[in-house]
N, C-alpha and C positions, 0 to 999 in steps of 0.2 A: 698660164695659171694666174688666177686673180689674186691680187694682194689680199682681198677680203674674202677668201674662200670660206664658205660656210654662212655667208650673209645672203639675204634675199633682197633684191632690188626689183621693183615692179616696172612695167612699161611706162607708167605715168611719172617716172623719175622720183616718186616719193618712196622712201624706204619702208618696207614692211618689217617691223621688228620680228626677230626670230629667237625663240627661247634658246639659251645656252645650256640649260641644265645646271647652271651654277647660280641661280637666283638673279640672273642678269638678262637683259635683252639687247641685242645688237641694233645699232642705228648706223648702217654704213653711209658714208658720204656726208656725215654731219659732224660738227664740232660742238662741244659744250664748253663755252668760255667761263673762266673764273672758277671759284670754289675749290681751287687746288689744295689738296691735302698733302700730297706727296708725289714726287716724280721718280719713276723707276724705269729701268730698261726692260723691254719685252720684245721678243722676236716676232710676235704676231698679235692681232687683236684678241684672239682667244687667250693667249698668255697674259695679256693685260687684264682681261675679264677675270682670269684666275687670281691674279694679284689683288684685284678688287675684292673678290670673294674671300680671300684670306685676311683682309684688313677690315675689322669690325666696324670702323667708322666710315668706310667707303660707301657712298650712295650712288655714285656714277663714275664713269671714266671716259677718257678720250685717248685714242692710240693713233700714232702716225708711223708710217713706214720710213719717214725721214728721220734717220737716227734711231729707229725702233724705240721711240719715246712713248711712255705711258703716263698720263696724268691721272692720278686717283683723286676723286672729288668728294668733299664732305657734304655736298648737297647737289640738287639737280637743277642746274641753270637751263635757260632756254637753249634748245637745239638750233644751231645755225647751219643752214645748208651751205655747202662750200662751192666755190667756183669750179667749173668743170676741170680745169688743169690741176686742181688739188684734190678734188673729191675722191678719186680712186685710191688715194693713199691715206685716208682717214676713216676711222670708225669710232663711234661713241657707244655708250651703253648706260642703262639706268637699272636700278634694282626693280625687279618685278614686284608688283603689289603697290606701285605708286602710279597715279594717273599723271601722265606727263604730256604737256602740250608741246609737240615737236614742230608745229607749223606756225604758231603765233609769235608775236614779238616778245612776249614774256612767258616763261614757263609757269605752269600751275602744277603743284604737286599736292597730293593728299592720299592717305591710305585708301585702298579699295575696301569696300564693305562686303 
């Protein structure tokens, strides 16, 4: 069973965001550093996404299976691909409706039109 059940990862190793139905998009195997609003315990990436959906100021999140830690974010920072030994244990997400540069050195966010 995958730690990131419900996430889609393509053959090219670049994650393909998958809608959660909670106004969030999964980015498996990525971390979003900084912009921490709050840290909560969550048993899964989906539970972390739910916690983000319940917090009105949350714009993004990062979850790890290490300690079931969920970082709620007040902004959308650059998505950092993780080294292979860590990648299976992390997932991030951002609010749908934002353009998010997940491959560049810096994130760009702006509302969709």
